[in-house]
C-alpha positions as CSV (number, residue, x, y, z in Angstrom):
1,M,0.0,0.0,0.0
2,E,1.3,3.4,-1.0
3,T,1.9,5.7,1.9
4,K,0.6,9.3,2.0
5,R,3.0,12.0,0.9
6,K,3.5,15.0,3.2
7,Y,4.2,18.3,1.5
8,E,6.5,21.1,2.8
9,H,5.6,24.6,3.8
10,P,4.3,26.5,0.8
11,M,4.8,29.9,2.3
12,Q,8.6,29.4,2.2
13,T,9.8,28.9,-0.3
14,A,4.9,31.7,-32.0
15,G,4.8,29.4,-34.5
16,T,4.0,28.8,-38.2
17,V,0.5,29.4,-39.5
18,P,-1.5,26.2,-40.1
19,P,-3.1,26.0,-43.6
20,A,-6.6,26.1,-42.2
21,V,-6.1,29.4,-40.5
22,S,-6.5,32.7,-42.3
23,P,-3.6,35.2,-42.3
24,E,-5.9,37.8,-40.5
25,R,-6.5,35.4,-37.6
26,A,-2.8,34.4,-37.4
27,L,-1.7,38.0,-37.1
28,R,-3.9,38.9,-34.1
29,V,-1.4,37.8,-31.5
30,F,-0.8,40.0,-28.5
31,T,2.5,41.1,-27.1
32,H,2.8,42.1,-23.4
33,P,5.6,41.3,-20.9
34,D,4.8,38.5,-18.5
35,R,1.5,37.6,-20.1
36,N,0.4,35.0,-22.6
37,P,0.4,36.6,-26.0
38,G,-1.5,33.8,-27.6
39,E,-0.6,32.0,-30.8
40,P,-2.1,31.3,-34.2
41,L,-5.0,28.8,-34.0
42,D,-3.7,25.3,-34.7
43,L,-6.8,23.3,-35.8
44,D,-4.8,20.1,-36.4
45,L,-3.7,20.2,-32.7
46,I,-7.2,21.0,-31.5
47,R,-8.9,18.3,-33.5
48,A,-6.4,15.7,-32.5
49,L,-6.9,16.1,-28.8
50,R,-8.3,13.0,-27.0
51,V,-9.0,12.4,-23.3
52,N,-9.1,9.0,-21.6
53,R,-11.9,9.7,-19.2
54,S,-11.4,6.6,-17.0
55,A,-7.7,7.3,-16.6
56,V,-8.4,11.0,-15.7
57,E,-11.0,9.9,-13.1
58,R,-8.6,7.4,-11.6
59,R,-6.0,10.1,-11.4
60,A,-8.4,12.6,-9.8
61,A,-9.5,10.1,-7.3
62,T,-6.0,9.7,-5.9
63,I,-5.7,13.4,-4.9
64,P,-8.0,13.4,-1.8
65,T,-7.0,9.9,-0.7
66,R,-3.2,9.6,-1.0
67,R,-2.0,13.2,-0.4
68,T,-2.1,15.0,2.9
69,V,-0.8,18.0,4.8
70,K,-1.1,18.1,8.6
71,K,-0.6,20.3,11.6
72,E,1.5,23.4,11.0
73,W,2.0,22.5,7.4
74,Q,-1.8,22.4,6.9
75,A,-2.1,25.8,8.5
76,A,0.6,27.2,6.1
77,W,-1.2,25.7,3.0
78,L,-4.5,27.2,4.1
79,L,-2.9,30.6,4.4
80,R,-1.5,30.1,0.9
81,A,-5.1,29.2,-0.3
82,I,-6.3,32.5,1.1
83,T,-3.7,34.4,-0.9
84,C,-4.9,32.6,-4.0
85,M,-8.6,33.3,-3.4
86,D,-10.9,35.4,-5.6
87,L,-13.3,36.5,-2.8
88,T,-16.6,36.6,-4.6
89,T,-20.1,37.9,-4.3
90,L,-22.3,37.3,-7.4
91,Q,-25.8,37.2,-5.9
92,G,-29.0,38.9,-7.1
93,D,-29.4,40.6,-3.7
94,D,-25.9,42.1,-3.6
95,T,-25.9,45.6,-2.0
96,P,-23.2,48.3,-1.6
97,T,-22.9,47.4,2.1
98,N,-22.3,43.7,1.3
99,V,-19.6,44.6,-1.2
100,L,-17.8,47.0,1.2
101,R,-17.8,44.3,3.9
102,L,-16.4,41.8,1.3
103,C,-13.6,44.3,0.5
104,A,-12.8,44.8,4.1
105,K,-12.6,41.0,4.6
106,G,-10.4,40.8,1.6
107,R,-8.0,43.2,3.2
108,H,-8.0,41.3,6.5
109,P,-9.2,37.8,5.7
110,V,-8.2,36.2,9.0
111,R,-9.1,37.6,12.5
112,R,-6.3,39.5,14.1
113,D,-6.1,37.2,17.2
114,I,-5.7,34.2,14.9
115,V,-3.0,36.0,12.9
116,E,-1.1,36.9,16.0
117,A,-1.4,33.3,17.4
118,L,0.0,32.0,14.2
119,G,2.8,34.5,14.3
120,V,2.3,35.6,10.7
121,E,1.6,39.3,11.1
122,D,4.6,40.2,8.9
123,L,3.2,38.2,6.0
124,D,0.4,40.7,5.4
125,I,-2.0,38.0,4.3
126,N,-4.8,39.1,1.9
127,V,-6.8,37.6,-0.9
128,G,-5.8,37.4,-4.6
129,A,-8.8,39.6,-5.8
130,V,-12.3,40.6,-5.0
131,C,-14.8,39.6,-7.7
132,V,-18.1,41.4,-8.2
133,Y,-20.6,42.4,-10.8
134,H,-19.9,45.4,-13.0
135,A,-22.3,47.7,-11.1
136,F,-20.1,47.4,-8.0
137,V,-16.7,47.8,-9.7
138,P,-16.3,51.5,-8.8
139,L,-17.2,51.0,-5.2
140,A,-14.9,48.0,-4.8
141,A,-12.0,49.8,-6.6
142,E,-12.4,52.7,-4.2
143,A,-12.6,50.4,-1.1
144,L,-9.4,48.5,-2.2
145,A,-7.4,51.5,-3.3
146,D,-3.8,51.3,-2.2
147,S,-4.3,47.7,-0.9
148,G,-2.7,46.0,-3.9
149,I,-5.8,43.8,-4.2
150,P,-7.3,43.9,-7.7
151,V,-11.0,44.1,-8.5
152,A,-12.2,41.4,-10.9
153,A,-15.5,41.9,-12.8
154,V,-17.6,39.2,-14.4
155,S,-18.5,40.2,-17.8
156,T,-19.7,39.2,-21.3
157,G,-23.3,38.3,-20.4
158,F,-22.4,36.4,-17.3
159,P,-23.3,33.6,-16.6
160,A,-24.9,32.4,-19.9
161,G,-22.7,34.4,-22.3
162,L,-25.5,34.8,-24.8
163,S,-25.7,38.5,-25.2
164,P,-24.9,40.0,-28.6
165,L,-21.1,40.2,-29.1
166,P,-20.9,44.0,-29.3
167,Q,-22.8,44.3,-26.0
168,R,-20.4,41.8,-24.3
169,I,-17.4,43.7,-25.6
170,E,-18.9,47.0,-24.3
171,E,-19.3,45.4,-20.9
172,I,-15.6,44.6,-20.7
173,T,-14.6,48.1,-21.8
174,A,-16.9,49.6,-19.2
175,S,-15.6,47.5,-16.4
176,V,-12.0,48.3,-17.2
177,A,-12.8,52.0,-17.4
178,A,-14.5,51.7,-14.0
179,G,-11.4,50.3,-12.3
180,A,-11.4,46.5,-12.9
181,R,-7.9,45.1,-13.3
182,E,-9.2,41.6,-14.0
183,I,-12.1,40.5,-16.2
184,D,-13.8,37.1,-16.0
185,V,-15.3,36.5,-19.4
186,V,-17.8,33.7,-20.5
187,I,-17.4,31.8,-23.7
188,T,-20.4,30.9,-25.9
189,R,-20.6,27.2,-25.0
190,A,-22.5,26.4,-28.1
191,L,-19.4,27.1,-30.2
192,A,-17.5,24.5,-28.3
193,L,-20.4,22.0,-28.4
194,A,-20.6,22.4,-32.2
195,G,-16.9,22.2,-32.7
196,R,-16.7,25.8,-34.1
197,W,-13.2,26.4,-32.9
198,E,-12.4,29.2,-35.3
199,A,-15.4,31.2,-34.1
200,L,-14.5,30.5,-30.4
201,Y,-10.9,31.6,-31.1
202,D,-12.1,34.9,-32.7
203,E,-14.6,35.5,-29.8
204,V,-11.9,35.1,-27.1
205,Q,-9.4,37.3,-29.1
206,A,-12.1,40.0,-29.3
207,F,-12.5,39.8,-25.5
208,R,-8.7,40.0,-25.0
209,E,-8.5,43.1,-27.2
210,A,-11.3,44.8,-25.1
211,C,-9.5,43.9,-21.9
212,G,-6.4,45.8,-22.8
213,T,-4.1,45.8,-19.8
214,A,-6.6,44.0,-17.6
215,H,-5.9,40.3,-17.1
216,M,-8.5,38.0,-18.7
217,K,-9.9,34.9,-17.1
218,V,-11.8,32.8,-19.6
219,I,-14.7,30.8,-18.1
220,L,-15.3,27.6,-20.0
221,G,-18.5,26.5,-18.2
222,T,-17.1,23.0,-18.1
223,G,-20.3,21.6,-16.7
224,D,-22.1,22.5,-19.9
225,L,-19.4,21.2,-22.3
226,A,-20.6,17.5,-22.3
227,T,-17.2,15.8,-22.6
228,L,-13.7,16.1,-21.2
229,G,-12.5,16.2,-24.8
230,N,-14.4,19.4,-25.3
231,V,-12.9,20.8,-22.1
232,A,-9.4,20.0,-23.4
233,R,-10.1,21.6,-26.8
234,A,-11.8,24.7,-25.4
235,S,-8.9,25.1,-22.9
236,Q,-6.3,25.1,-25.8
237,V,-8.4,27.4,-28.0
238,A,-8.8,29.9,-25.1
239,M,-5.0,29.9,-24.4
240,M,-4.1,30.2,-28.1
241,A,-6.5,33.3,-28.2
242,G,-4.6,35.0,-25.4
243,A,-6.2,33.9,-22.1
244,D,-4.3,34.9,-19.0
245,F,-6.3,32.3,-17.0
246,I,-8.6,29.5,-17.9
247,K,-11.5,29.0,-15.4
248,T,-13.8,26.1,-14.9
249,S,-17.2,27.5,-14.2
250,T,-19.4,30.5,-13.4
251,G,-20.6,28.8,-10.3
252,K,-24.1,28.9,-11.7
253,E,-24.0,25.6,-13.7
254,G,-25.5,22.4,-12.4
255,V,-21.9,20.9,-12.2
256,N,-19.1,23.3,-11.4
257,A,-15.4,22.7,-10.5
258,T,-14.5,19.0,-10.3
259,L,-11.1,17.4,-9.9
260,P,-11.3,15.4,-13.2
261,V,-11.9,18.6,-15.1
262,G,-9.1,20.2,-13.1
263,V,-6.7,17.4,-14.2
264,V,-7.7,17.9,-17.9
265,M,-7.3,21.7,-17.8
266,A,-4.0,21.6,-15.8
267,R,-2.5,19.2,-18.3
268,Q,-3.6,21.5,-21.2
269,I,-1.9,24.3,-19.4
270,R,1.3,22.2,-19.0
271,D,1.2,21.3,-22.7
272,Y,0.8,24.9,-23.7
273,H,3.6,26.0,-21.5
274,E,5.9,23.3,-22.8
275,R,5.0,24.1,-26.4
276,T,5.1,27.9,-26.2
277,G,7.0,28.9,-23.1
278,H,4.0,31.0,-21.9
279,A,2.5,30.3,-18.4
280,V,-1.3,30.4,-18.2
281,G,-3.1,30.5,-14.9
282,F,-5.9,28.2,-13.7
283,K,-9.0,29.1,-11.6
284,P,-11.4,26.5,-10.3
285,A,-14.7,28.1,-9.2
286,G,-18.1,26.9,-8.0
287,G,-18.9,24.6,-5.1
288,I,-15.5,24.9,-3.3
289,R,-16.7,25.5,0.2
290,K,-14.5,23.5,2.5
291,A,-10.8,23.9,3.5
292,K,-10.1,20.3,2.5
293,Q,-11.3,21.0,-1.0
294,A,-8.9,24.0,-1.2
295,L,-6.1,21.7,-0.2
296,D,-7.0,19.2,-2.9
297,W,-6.8,21.9,-5.5
298,L,-3.5,23.1,-4.2
299,I,-2.1,19.6,-4.3
300,L,-3.4,19.1,-7.9
301,M,-1.5,22.3,-8.9
302,K,1.7,21.2,-7.2
303,E,1.6,17.7,-8.7
304,E,0.5,18.6,-12.2
305,L,2.1,22.0,-12.8
306,G,4.6,22.5,-10.0
307,D,5.3,25.1,-7.3
308,R,5.2,28.0,-9.8
309,W,1.4,27.5,-9.9
310,L,1.0,27.8,-6.1
311,R,1.0,31.6,-6.3
312,A,-1.8,34.1,-7.0
313,D,-0.4,35.2,-10.4
314,L,-1.1,31.7,-11.8
315,F,-3.7,30.2,-9.5
316,R,-6.9,31.4,-8.0
317,I,-9.9,29.7,-6.3
318,G,-13.2,31.4,-6.9
319,A,-15.2,31.2,-3.7
320,S,-17.3,33.0,-1.1
321,S,-18.1,30.7,1.8
322,L,-14.7,28.9,1.6
323,L,-13.0,31.6,3.6
324,T,-15.2,31.0,6.6
325,D,-14.3,27.3,6.8
326,I,-10.5,28.1,6.3
327,E,-10.7,30.6,9.1
328,R,-12.4,28.1,11.4
329,Q,-9.7,25.5,10.6
330,L,-7.0,28.0,11.5
331,E,-8.7,28.8,14.7
332,Y,-8.9,25.1,15.5
333,F,-5.1,24.8,14.9
334,V,-4.3,27.6,17.4
335,T,-6.9,26.8,20.1
336,G,-7.8,23.1,19.7
337,R,-11.5,24.0,19.4
338,Y,-13.9,24.6,16.5
339,S,-15.8,27.9,16.7
340,A,-19.3,28.7,15.5
341,A,-19.4,29.9,11.9
342,H,-20.9,33.2,13.0
343,R,-17.6,34.1,14.6
344,H,-16.1,34.4,11.1
345,P,-18.7,36.5,9.3
346,M,-18.6,37.2,5.6
347,V,-21.3,39.3,4.0
């Protein structure tokens, strides 16, 4: 029987144009330091992608059962998870007060007494971003001014992505103008389901152009894509079109972030990085509510992509209630007792 592996403290430590692609499409490649510039669409590569579902599911099943972090190492990994969190509120009853409280929590995600007991005051722990609807971008940007925490806005007809394309592009432009430094865009899932990869590539490139200097996270809506093969192909197309991150879900689908989907997307990121030298980030979102789940995703990143993907510039977890459970686990570590959830209020 294989023994569980214990992990260390994470706080320490363009190519030729394929014949099927038009010259116009091939020329629309972006240049920006430290970002994925994209590459010409390679339809031969996309159409050749295959996924062995049973092998992927077996691999994903090993992550929660064979890998573990305990005691002070677990506390350190949970602190790392907080720094990689897109703290999110995307509800129909969002109010300015809720958003301001979320921003305040993003600045100070762990209660002061817990931070002092852990002895990590000098680390200045805060979240990776605060994610809101466009209407709240100016408010969040003002609340987070000088904090170094970016505001992320969901856009392009979130969550369905079925608004007319000019309207979706206008949404992006408006959010960037309002102060969003990251934009979470939604693809038209029907393009992936129909195998219209050229149209999907053009759509994502149009989104990237509208984002300008704001980083773009491309939501694939994996629960709607029917097969893991479609997930792999949509991942590659999004990265070729210039995605800074690829993201699993809106959180509104029937099935959101799952570890098998994570395995497939992580391996496409690895393949793209090996082929082009450009690192693309990964963001699981939807249904991640427990600290143990956050650890599973961190372990997946470490094993499939390496330590470089354990930092906020290349890994995010989209979540809202997750922070409450992480904070409860940290309090248990320092006191030996679980506290009531209301001691760790969110919004």
